[in-house]
Every structure is written in structure tokens, then in C-alpha cells.
PyMOL commands that place a pseudoatom at each C-alpha (Angstrom):
pseudoatom trace, name=CA, resn=MET, resi=1, chain=A, elem=C, hetatm=0, pos=[-13.475, 11.299, 7.710]
pseudoatom trace, name=CA, resn=SER, resi=2, chain=A, elem=C, hetatm=0, pos=[-13.425, 7.485, 7.470]
pseudoatom trace, name=CA, resn=PHE, resi=3, chain=A, elem=C, hetatm=0, pos=[-10.756, 5.429, 5.683]
pseudoatom trace, name=CA, resn=LEU, resi=4, chain=A, elem=C, hetatm=0, pos=[-11.222, 1.907, 4.321]
pseudoatom trace, name=CA, resn=VAL, resi=5, chain=A, elem=C, hetatm=0, pos=[-8.396, -0.006, 2.627]
pseudoatom trace, name=CA, resn=GLU, resi=6, chain=A, elem=C, hetatm=0, pos=[-9.423, -2.969, 0.465]
pseudoatom trace, name=CA, resn=GLU, resi=7, chain=A, elem=C, hetatm=0, pos=[-7.581, -5.167, -1.991]
pseudoatom trace, name=CA, resn=ASN, resi=8, chain=A, elem=C, hetatm=0, pos=[-8.852, -5.224, -5.564]
pseudoatom trace, name=CA, resn=PRO, resi=9, chain=A, elem=C, hetatm=0, pos=[-7.112, -8.348, -6.942]
pseudoatom trace, name=CA, resn=ALA, resi=10, chain=A, elem=C, hetatm=0, pos=[-8.631, -7.958, -10.416]
pseudoatom trace, name=CA, resn=ALA, resi=11, chain=A, elem=C, hetatm=0, pos=[-6.950, -4.549, -10.729]
pseudoatom trace, name=CA, resn=ARG, resi=12, chain=A, elem=C, hetatm=0, pos=[-3.823, -5.732, -8.832]
pseudoatom trace, name=CA, resn=ARG, resi=13, chain=A, elem=C, hetatm=0, pos=[-3.960, -2.969, -6.306]
pseudoatom trace, name=CA, resn=PHE, resi=14, chain=A, elem=C, hetatm=0, pos=[-5.015, -1.964, -2.828]
pseudoatom trace, name=CA, resn=GLU, resi=15, chain=A, elem=C, hetatm=0, pos=[-7.489, 0.906, -2.812]
pseudoatom trace, name=CA, resn=ILE, resi=16, chain=A, elem=C, hetatm=0, pos=[-8.424, 3.430, -0.152]
pseudoatom trace, name=CA, resn=LEU, resi=17, chain=A, elem=C, hetatm=0, pos=[-11.923, 4.801, 0.171]
pseudoatom trace, name=CA, resn=VAL, resi=18, chain=A, elem=C, hetatm=0, pos=[-12.450, 8.040, 2.034]
pseudoatom trace, name=CA, resn=ASP, resi=19, chain=A, elem=C, hetatm=0, pos=[-16.082, 8.439, 3.050]
pseudoatom trace, name=CA, resn=ASP, resi=20, chain=A, elem=C, hetatm=0, pos=[-16.955, 5.872, 0.321]
pseudoatom trace, name=CA, resn=ALA, resi=21, chain=A, elem=C, hetatm=0, pos=[-15.074, 7.764, -2.450]
pseudoatom trace, name=CA, resn=LEU, resi=22, chain=A, elem=C, hetatm=0, pos=[-12.043, 6.165, -4.140]
pseudoatom trace, name=CA, resn=ALA, resi=23, chain=A, elem=C, hetatm=0, pos=[-9.158, 8.342, -2.982]
pseudoatom trace, name=CA, resn=GLY, resi=24, chain=A, elem=C, hetatm=0, pos=[-6.092, 6.398, -4.085]
pseudoatom trace, name=CA, resn=PHE, resi=25, chain=A, elem=C, hetatm=0, pos=[-4.384, 3.098, -4.699]
pseudoatom trace, name=CA, resn=ALA, resi=26, chain=A, elem=C, hetatm=0, pos=[-1.139, 1.158, -4.381]
pseudoatom trace, name=CA, resn=ALA, resi=27, chain=A, elem=C, hetatm=0, pos=[-0.510, -0.957, -7.490]
pseudoatom trace, name=CA, resn=TYR, resi=28, chain=A, elem=C, hetatm=0, pos=[1.374, -4.258, -7.407]
pseudoatom trace, name=CA, resn=GLN, resi=29, chain=A, elem=C, hetatm=0, pos=[2.523, -7.191, -9.493]
pseudoatom trace, name=CA, resn=PRO, resi=30, chain=A, elem=C, hetatm=0, pos=[2.235, -10.587, -7.810]
pseudoatom trace, name=CA, resn=ARG, resi=31, chain=A, elem=C, hetatm=0, pos=[5.345, -12.764, -7.606]
pseudoatom trace, name=CA, resn=GLY, resi=32, chain=A, elem=C, hetatm=0, pos=[4.233, -15.876, -5.713]
pseudoatom trace, name=CA, resn=GLU, resi=33, chain=A, elem=C, hetatm=0, pos=[3.688, -14.928, -2.071]
pseudoatom trace, name=CA, resn=VAL, resi=34, chain=A, elem=C, hetatm=0, pos=[5.461, -11.617, -2.679]
pseudoatom trace, name=CA, resn=LEU, resi=35, chain=A, elem=C, hetatm=0, pos=[3.725, -8.495, -3.988]
pseudoatom trace, name=CA, resn=VAL, resi=36, chain=A, elem=C, hetatm=0, pos=[5.948, -6.103, -5.923]
pseudoatom trace, name=CA, resn=PHE, resi=37, chain=A, elem=C, hetatm=0, pos=[4.571, -2.594, -5.426]
pseudoatom trace, name=CA, resn=THR, resi=38, chain=A, elem=C, hetatm=0, pos=[5.175, -0.335, -8.396]
pseudoatom trace, name=CA, resn=ARG, resi=39, chain=A, elem=C, hetatm=0, pos=[3.372, 2.906, -7.568]
pseudoatom trace, name=CA, resn=THR, resi=40, chain=A, elem=C, hetatm=0, pos=[1.058, 4.700, -5.179]
pseudoatom trace, name=CA, resn=GLU, resi=41, chain=A, elem=C, hetatm=0, pos=[-1.358, 7.390, -6.277]
pseudoatom trace, name=CA, resn=VAL, resi=42, chain=A, elem=C, hetatm=0, pos=[-3.622, 9.644, -4.229]
pseudoatom trace, name=CA, resn=ASP, resi=43, chain=A, elem=C, hetatm=0, pos=[-6.271, 11.799, -5.907]
pseudoatom trace, name=CA, resn=ASP, resi=44, chain=A, elem=C, hetatm=0, pos=[-5.450, 15.520, -5.790]
pseudoatom trace, name=CA, resn=ARG, resi=45, chain=A, elem=C, hetatm=0, pos=[-8.591, 16.184, -3.694]
pseudoatom trace, name=CA, resn=PHE, resi=46, chain=A, elem=C, hetatm=0, pos=[-7.120, 14.036, -0.914]
pseudoatom trace, name=CA, resn=GLN, resi=47, chain=A, elem=C, hetatm=0, pos=[-3.520, 15.259, -0.895]
pseudoatom trace, name=CA, resn=HIS, resi=48, chain=A, elem=C, hetatm=0, pos=[-1.943, 16.343, 2.431]
pseudoatom trace, name=CA, resn=MET, resi=49, chain=A, elem=C, hetatm=0, pos=[-4.676, 14.661, 4.496]
pseudoatom trace, name=CA, resn=GLY, resi=50, chain=A, elem=C, hetatm=0, pos=[-2.798, 11.521, 5.542]
pseudoatom trace, name=CA, resn=VAL, resi=51, chain=A, elem=C, hetatm=0, pos=[-4.554, 9.382, 2.929]
pseudoatom trace, name=CA, resn=GLY, resi=52, chain=A, elem=C, hetatm=0, pos=[-1.346, 8.030, 1.392]
pseudoatom trace, name=CA, resn=ALA, resi=53, chain=A, elem=C, hetatm=0, pos=[0.034, 6.973, 4.779]
pseudoatom trace, name=CA, resn=ALA, resi=54, chain=A, elem=C, hetatm=0, pos=[-3.306, 5.374, 5.735]
pseudoatom trace, name=CA, resn=LEU, resi=55, chain=A, elem=C, hetatm=0, pos=[-3.307, 3.494, 2.421]
pseudoatom trace, name=CA, resn=ILE, resi=56, chain=A, elem=C, hetatm=0, pos=[0.200, 2.111, 2.903]
pseudoatom trace, name=CA, resn=ARG, resi=57, chain=A, elem=C, hetatm=0, pos=[-0.380, 1.275, 6.574]
pseudoatom trace, name=CA, resn=GLY, resi=58, chain=A, elem=C, hetatm=0, pos=[-3.627, -0.554, 5.768]
pseudoatom trace, name=CA, resn=THR, resi=59, chain=A, elem=C, hetatm=0, pos=[-2.003, -2.375, 2.849]
pseudoatom trace, name=CA, resn=LEU, resi=60, chain=A, elem=C, hetatm=0, pos=[0.987, -3.535, 4.883]
pseudoatom trace, name=CA, resn=ASP, resi=61, chain=A, elem=C, hetatm=0, pos=[-1.202, -4.578, 7.814]
pseudoatom trace, name=CA, resn=GLN, resi=62, chain=A, elem=C, hetatm=0, pos=[-3.306, -6.779, 5.520]
pseudoatom trace, name=CA, resn=ILE, resi=63, chain=A, elem=C, hetatm=0, pos=[-0.215, -8.307, 3.916]
pseudoatom trace, name=CA, resn=ARG, resi=64, chain=A, elem=C, hetatm=0, pos=[1.213, -9.056, 7.375]
pseudoatom trace, name=CA, resn=GLU, resi=65, chain=A, elem=C, hetatm=0, pos=[-2.051, -10.705, 8.485]
pseudoatom trace, name=CA, resn=ARG, resi=66, chain=A, elem=C, hetatm=0, pos=[-1.906, -13.182, 5.622]
pseudoatom trace, name=CA, resn=GLY, resi=67, chain=A, elem=C, hetatm=0, pos=[1.820, -13.868, 5.965]
pseudoatom trace, name=CA, resn=GLY, resi=68, chain=A, elem=C, hetatm=0, pos=[2.855, -12.126, 2.754]
pseudoatom trace, name=CA, resn=ARG, resi=69, chain=A, elem=C, hetatm=0, pos=[5.943, -10.116, 1.882]
pseudoatom trace, name=CA, resn=VAL, resi=70, chain=A, elem=C, hetatm=0, pos=[6.602, -7.051, -0.296]
pseudoatom trace, name=CA, resn=VAL, resi=71, chain=A, elem=C, hetatm=0, pos=[9.124, -5.574, -2.665]
pseudoatom trace, name=CA, resn=SER, resi=72, chain=A, elem=C, hetatm=0, pos=[8.825, -1.816, -2.840]
pseudoatom trace, name=CA, resn=ARG, resi=73, chain=A, elem=C, hetatm=0, pos=[9.730, -0.361, -6.202]
pseudoatom trace, name=CA, resn=CYS, resi=74, chain=A, elem=C, hetatm=0, pos=[7.409, 2.484, -5.238]
pseudoatom trace, name=CA, resn=SER, resi=75, chain=A, elem=C, hetatm=0, pos=[9.335, 5.367, -3.680]
pseudoatom trace, name=CA, resn=PHE, resi=76, chain=A, elem=C, hetatm=0, pos=[6.371, 6.451, -1.535]
pseudoatom trace, name=CA, resn=MET, resi=77, chain=A, elem=C, hetatm=0, pos=[5.999, 3.004, 0.027]
pseudoatom trace, name=CA, resn=ALA, resi=78, chain=A, elem=C, hetatm=0, pos=[9.763, 2.658, 0.495]
pseudoatom trace, name=CA, resn=ALA, resi=79, chain=A, elem=C, hetatm=0, pos=[9.904, 6.022, 2.290]
pseudoatom trace, name=CA, resn=PHE, resi=80, chain=A, elem=C, hetatm=0, pos=[6.958, 5.055, 4.495]
pseudoatom trace, name=CA, resn=ILE, resi=81, chain=A, elem=C, hetatm=0, pos=[8.656, 1.807, 5.523]
pseudoatom trace, name=CA, resn=GLU, resi=82, chain=A, elem=C, hetatm=0, pos=[11.903, 3.669, 6.229]
pseudoatom trace, name=CA, resn=ARG, resi=83, chain=A, elem=C, hetatm=0, pos=[9.996, 6.019, 8.571]
pseudoatom trace, name=CA, resn=HIS, resi=84, chain=A, elem=C, hetatm=0, pos=[8.099, 3.090, 10.147]
pseudoatom trace, name=CA, resn=PRO, resi=85, chain=A, elem=C, hetatm=0, pos=[10.662, 0.332, 10.754]
pseudoatom trace, name=CA, resn=GLU, resi=86, chain=A, elem=C, hetatm=0, pos=[7.994, -1.880, 12.343]
pseudoatom trace, name=CA, resn=TYR, resi=87, chain=A, elem=C, hetatm=0, pos=[7.158, -2.860, 8.738]
pseudoatom trace, name=CA, resn=ALA, resi=88, chain=A, elem=C, hetatm=0, pos=[10.743, -3.597, 7.636]
pseudoatom trace, name=CA, resn=ASP, resi=89, chain=A, elem=C, hetatm=0, pos=[10.304, -7.317, 8.299]
pseudoatom trace, name=CA, resn=LEU, resi=90, chain=A, elem=C, hetatm=0, pos=[7.795, -7.497, 5.420]
pseudoatom trace, name=CA, resn=VAL, resi=91, chain=A, elem=C, hetatm=0, pos=[10.345, -6.336, 2.846]
pseudoatom trace, name=CA, resn=VAL, resi=92, chain=A, elem=C, hetatm=0, pos=[12.330, -8.760, 0.723]
pseudoatom trace, name=CA, resn=PRO, resi=93, chain=A, elem=C, hetatm=0, pos=[15.180, -7.689, -1.572]
pseudoatom trace, name=CA, resn=ASP, resi=94, chain=A, elem=C, hetatm=0, pos=[14.262, -6.964, -5.166]
pseudoatom trace, name=CA, resn=ALA, resi=95, chain=A, elem=C, hetatm=0, pos=[15.690, -9.624, -7.459]
for i in range(1, 95): cmd.bond("trace and resi %d" % i, "trace and resi %d" % (i + 1))
show_as sticks, trace
zoom trace
């Protein structure tokens, strides 16, 4: 099974493809250099396969590469970051 995480700026979300099928997304609202993540969804067919974690990891890695920051209003992303403190430096307080 292959995962590919890509940003879709027109839809304001990062998407994950699993073997070329859209499996889920993490939606955001831009606020300057900060992306405010509002929700993460994974298609039922891909639940309990690590797709959500791969999506968030790929999203955060891309944001780090470009020097961005995040606000996580999405409980799934917030829980992921709590379990993976190596991403905590990307988080800014929600204003």
C-alpha cells in the first residue's frame, strides 16, 4: 500500500492518496503563514490502517519544510501532535 500526501490549495486541504485513491483529507483555513486546521476525515474504507496518522505526518512535514506553522482546532491533529512532540514546535496558540 502506497501513501502520497499532497496539498490541494484550491480546496484548502491536504489530501492523502492510497494506491492512487483519495482516502482522506485535513482541511484548513489560511491565516498568513499559519494554517488553521479545522478537521481531518478518512474514508471508511481506510479506517484503522494508519492512513490518518500518515496524512497528519505528511502534512506537518510539508509545513515544516516551508517554514509554516499550524493551529490545530482539529482534535485528531491535536492528539497526533500530543503523541508526537517532535511536531510541537509547529504549533502556535489559537487567537
